[in-house]
C-alpha positions in Angstrom: 130.6 78.6 126.8 127.4 79.7 124.9 126.4 83.4 125.2 123.5 83.8 127.7 121.6 85.8 125.1 121.7 82.8 122.6 118.7 80.6 122.2 118.9 77.0 121.1 116.1 75.2 119.3 115.8 71.5 118.4 113.2 72.3 115.7 113.9 70.9 112.3 116.7 68.7 111.0 119.6 69.5 113.2 120.0 71.9 116.1 119.2 75.6 115.4 120.9 78.3 117.3 119.7 81.9 117.3 122.2 84.5 118.5 122.5 88.3 118.4 124.4 89.8 115.5 127.8 90.7 116.9 130.5 92.4 114.7 131.0 93.0 111.0 131.0 89.4 109.9 127.6 88.8 111.4 126.2 92.0 109.9 127.5 91.0 106.5 125.8 87.6 106.9 122.6 89.3 107.9 122.6 91.6 104.8 123.7 88.8 102.4 121.2 86.1 103.3 118.3 87.3 101.1 120.6 87.3 98.0 121.0 83.6 98.4 117.4 82.8 99.4 115.9 84.7 96.5 118.5 83.9 93.9 116.0 81.9 91.8 113.0 84.2 92.4 112.6 86.3 89.2 110.4 88.9 90.9 112.7 89.7 93.9 114.5 93.0 93.4 117.9 92.9 95.3 118.4 96.0 97.3 121.6 97.9 97.1 123.8 96.5 99.9 125.0 99.9 100.9 121.4 101.0 101.4 120.7 98.1 103.7 123.9 98.6 105.7 123.0 102.3 106.3 119.5 101.3 107.4 120.9 99.0 110.0 123.7 101.3 111.3 123.2 103.6 114.4 124.5 107.0 113.7 123.5 106.8 110.0 119.8 105.9 110.3 118.0 108.4 112.7 115.5 105.7 113.6 118.1 104.6 116.1 117.7 108.0 117.9 114.3 106.9 119.2 114.4 103.1 119.0 116.1 100.1 120.5 117.1 97.5 117.9 118.6 94.0 118.1 119.4 91.8 115.1 119.5 88.0 115.2 120.9 85.3 113.0 119.8 81.7 113.0 122.4 79.0 112.3 122.2 75.2 111.7 125.5 73.3 111.7 127.4 76.6 111.5 125.6 77.8 108.4 123.3 80.9 108.4 119.7 79.8 107.8 117.7 82.8 108.9 117.6 86.4 110.2 115.2 88.7 112.1 115.2 92.2 113.7 113.5 93.0 117.0 112.9 96.7 117.9 111.1 99.1 120.1 110.2 102.5 118.8 109.8 104.9 121.7 107.8 107.4 119.6 105.4 104.6 118.9 105.1 103.7 122.5 103.8 107.3 123.2 101.0 107.0 120.7 97.3 106.2 121.7 96.5 102.5 121.8 93.5 103.0 119.6 95.8 104.1 116.8 97.6 100.7 116.6 100.8 101.3 118.6 100.9 102.5 122.2 102.5 101.5 125.5 104.0 98.0 125.6 104.0 97.4 121.8 107.2 96.2 120.2 108.0 95.0 116.7 110.0 92.6 114.7 110.8 92.6 111.0 113.3 91.7 108.2 112.4 88.1 108.7 114.1 85.7 106.2 114.4 82.0 106.7 115.3 78.8 104.8 112.6 76.8 106.4 109.8 76.8 108.9 111.9 75.6 111.8 114.3 78.5 111.3 111.5 81.0 111.1 109.8 79.7 114.2 113.1 79.8 116.2 113.8 83.4 115.0 110.3 84.7 115.8 110.4 83.0 119.3 113.7 84.7 120.0 112.4 88.1 118.9 109.4 87.7 121.1 111.6 86.7 124.0 113.7 89.9 123.5 110.6 92.1 123.5 109.3 90.5 126.6 112.6 91.0 128.4 112.3 94.7 127.5 108.8 94.9 129.1 106.7 94.6 125.9 103.4 92.7 126.2 102.3 93.0 122.5 103.9 92.8 119.1 103.0 94.3 115.7 104.9 92.7 112.9 106.5 92.7 110.5 108.0 96.2 110.3 111.3 96.7 108.7 112.3 98.7 110.6 110.0 101.7 111.0 106.3 101.9 110.0 107.6 104.4 107.5 110.0 101.9 105.9 108.6 98.6 104.6 105.5 97.6 106.7 103.8 94.3 106.4 104.2 90.9 104.8 103.4 90.4 101.1 100.4 88.0 100.9 99.1 88.9 97.4 101.2 89.9 94.4 104.1 87.5 94.4 103.8 87.1 90.7 105.2 90.5 89.8 108.1 92.6 91.1 107.7 95.2 93.8 108.1 98.9 93.0 110.6 101.2 94.6 110.6 101.0 98.5 108.3 98.0 98.6 109.0 94.5 100.0 108.8 91.1 98.4 108.6 88.0 100.6 108.5 84.2 100.3 104.8 83.1 100.1 105.5 80.4 102.7 106.1 83.0 105.4 102.4 83.7 105.9 101.5 80.2 107.2 104.7 80.1 109.3 103.8 83.4 111.0 100.2 82.6 111.5 101.0 79.2 113.0 102.6 81.1 116.0 99.3 82.7 116.9 99.6 86.0 114.9 96.4 87.5 113.6 95.7 90.2 111.1 95.8 93.7 112.5 95.7 95.7 109.3 95.9 95.1 105.5 97.8 97.5 103.3 97.0 97.4 99.6 98.4 99.0 96.4 96.4 99.9 93.3 97.6 99.4 89.8 96.3 101.7 87.0 96.9 102.3 83.3 97.5 106.0 82.8 98.0 106.6 79.0 94.3 106.9 78.1 93.3 109.3 80.9 90.6 109.0 83.5 86.8 108.5 83.3 84.7 111.5 82.1 83.4 112.3 85.6 86.9 112.7 86.9 87.8 114.8 83.9 84.9 117.1 84.7 85.9 117.4 88.3 89.5 118.3 87.3 88.3 120.8 84.7 86.1 122.5 87.2 89.0 122.8 89.7 91.3 124.2 87.0 88.8 127.1 86.5 88.6 127.8 90.2 90.9 130.8 91.0 91.2 129.7 94.6 93.0 126.5 93.6 96.7 126.3 92.5 98.3 123.0 91.7 102.1 123.5 91.5 105.2 121.4 91.2 107.8 121.6 94.0 110.8 123.9 93.6 113.9 121.8 94.1 115.9 125.0 94.5 114.1 125.4 97.8 114.3 121.7 98.7 114.5 122.2 102.5 111.5 124.6 102.6 109.4 122.4 100.3 110.3 119.4 102.4 109.1 121.3 105.5 105.8 122.1 103.8 105.2 118.5 102.9 106.1 117.4 106.4 103.7 119.8 107.9 100.9 118.5 105.7 101.9 114.9 106.2 102.0 115.0 110.0 98.7 116.8 110.1 96.9 114.7 107.5 98.1 111.3 108.9 98.1 112.1 112.6 94.8 110.2 113.2 95.7 107.2 111.0 96.2 103.8 112.4 99.9 103.1 112.9 100.9 106.7 112.7 104.3 107.6 114.3 105.6 111.2 114.0 108.5 111.7 111.7 111.4 113.6 113.3 113.3 116.4 111.7 116.4 114.2 111.4 114.4 111.5 109.7 113.0 114.0 107.2 116.6 115.1 106.4 117.7 111.5 106.1 114.8 110.5 103.8 115.3 113.7 101.8 118.9 112.9 101.2 118.0 109.3 100.1 115.2 110.3 97.9 116.8 113.4 96.3 118.3 111.4 93.4 114.7 110.1 92.7 113.0 113.5 93.1 111.8 115.1 89.9 110.1 118.3 90.7 107.3 117.8 88.1 106.3 114.6 89.8 105.7 116.0 93.2 102.7 118.4 93.5 101.5 120.7 96.2 97.9 122.0 96.2 97.3 125.5 97.4 93.9 126.8 98.4 93.6 130.6 98.8 97.5 130.7 98.8 97.8 128.1 101.6 99.5 124.7 101.0 96.8 122.2 101.9 97.7 119.0 100.1 100.6 117.2 98.4 101.2 114.1 96.3 104.6 112.5 95.9 105.4 110.3 92.9 108.6 108.4 92.3 109.9 106.8 89.2 110.3 103.1 89.7 114.1 102.8 90.1 113.6 99.0 90.8 113.4 98.6 87.0 117.1 99.4 86.9 118.2 97.8 90.2 116.6 94.5 89.1 118.7 94.5 86.0 122.0 95.2 87.7 121.0 92.7 90.5 121.7 95.2 93.2 125.4 95.6 92.3 126.8 99.1 91.7 130.2 97.8 90.6 131.8 97.5 88.2 129.2 99.0 85.8 125.9 99.1 87.6 126.5 102.6 89.0 126.8 104.1 85.5 123.6 102.5 84.3 121.7 103.6 87.4 123.1 107.2 87.3 122.2 107.5 83.6 118.6 106.4 84.2 118.2 108.6 87.3 119.1 111.7 85.2 116.2 111.1 82.8 114.0 108.1 83.7 112.6 106.6 80.5 109.6 104.2 80.1 109.3 104.5 83.8 106.5 103.1 85.8 105.5 105.4 88.6 104.6 104.9 92.3 102.6 107.3 94.5 103.9 106.3 98.0 102.6 109.4 99.9 99.8 111.9 99.7 97.9 113.9 102.2 95.3 116.6 102.7 95.1 118.8 105.8 92.6 117.4 108.3 90.4 120.5 108.1 89.5 119.6 104.5 89.3 115.8 104.8 86.0 114.2 104.0 85.1 117.3 101.9 84.4 117.5 98.2 87.4 119.9 98.0 89.7 117.2 99.3 88.7 114.8 96.6 88.9 117.4 93.9 92.4 118.4 95.0 93.5 114.7 94.9 92.1 114.2 91.4 93.7 117.4 90.2 97.1 116.4 91.5 96.8 112.8 90.1 95.9 114.2 86.7 98.7 116.8 86.7 101.2 114.1 87.5 99.6 111.6 85.0 100.1 114.1 82.1 103.7 114.7 82.9 104.5 111.0 83.5 103.0 110.0 80.1 104.4 112.9 78.0 107.8 113.4 79.6 108.7 110.0 81.0 106.9 107.6 78.7 105.0 106.0 81.5 102.1 103.6 80.8 101.2 102.4 84.4 101.4 103.6 88.0 100.8 102.3 91.5 99.1 104.0 94.4 99.9 102.8 97.9 100.2 101.6 100.4 96.5 102.3 101.4 95.0 101.0 104.7 92.1 98.7 104.0 89.7 100.9 106.0 90.8 104.2 104.4 87.5 104.7 102.6 88.4 108.1 101.2 91.5 106.9 99.4 89.9 103.7 98.3 87.1 105.7 96.7 89.6 107.8 94.9 91.5 104.8 93.7 88.4 103.0 92.4 87.1 106.2 90.8 90.1 106.3 88.4 89.6 102.6 87.5 92.6 101.2 89.4 92.6 97.7 90.8 94.3 96.1 93.8 97.4 94.3 92.7 99.3 93.8 95.9 98.4 93.3 99.6 100.6 93.3 102.7 99.5 92.2 106.2 100.6 93.6 109.6 100.0 91.1 112.3 99.1 91.5 116.0 100.0 89.2 118.9 99.9 89.5 122.7 103.0 88.2 124.3 
């Protein structure tokens, strides 16, 4: 007898069944599916399977401490043809509605499907699960948290994503929008060449700041990793607290992310700005480990681990990504905030070029209405090279 939680759909060629992931075999199938679907996509970067499994495992990923999560698989004729996650973040439910989340808002993500029929059946099942849990609205896709991989790639399919960024089948946009989903927010990344330096105006702003005795731009001290992480968390939670989509990061999540990122952390690529001795801003830059993961096709064994470890010890010819930066709210919208941002960008640019042989970098994600960050990105002659959409739908 069919599980009561299973949904059947007659869409497409042959009957599609969508059922909750149950057991190791199902989880293996959930993790493995994208490797088959993107096997011929030269720009897809296969994630490390161990990383995906940890992301989806309660007790390992602290997201589960404040969220309900259900994974689903779609099958046709016994063969797996799609997957999706549905989740409710209880910290997001407590946020003000005007900031994007709020009461009654659930999410789905990690959508992968062979065809439109499979995608439609999966999204319908995720929506049903959210309604059964009392949700009346959905923001999607989020995989899993807003802090992980938010949004659907709609621009930039012609080049590979950088570290901690998603890559999606371009057909998904039409499939999702056909179910009544509308744009809630756009997230963009900016690409820039960094070898030649920035325009004269920016150079003058940086030079002026370097002469100001009140300002110190320093690299993080990895010997004091926990203390430095706490400083960055304080700035981040304050700087981003009014942003659309903001959900507080818990202490256990900071510890989890710190452990994951530690192999990627180079202390001269993460800057903290101090004003009159107080840490007021930070900028995190990561070398693009996807350059190596793409070459080893996401496989650590038998020899991938050695190649990855060697590169992590001293990244060479590494492109750089700036995934996070923030300035305390009391300084935002001030000239000082912009000056600190330009000084941190320039400090990291110099190191990236001279020490790591970098020629390009990406900044993002940036919300499409974040005028301050957009102005900074445009001032250093960077251009939008990738766009992700987060969709909204009332259930």
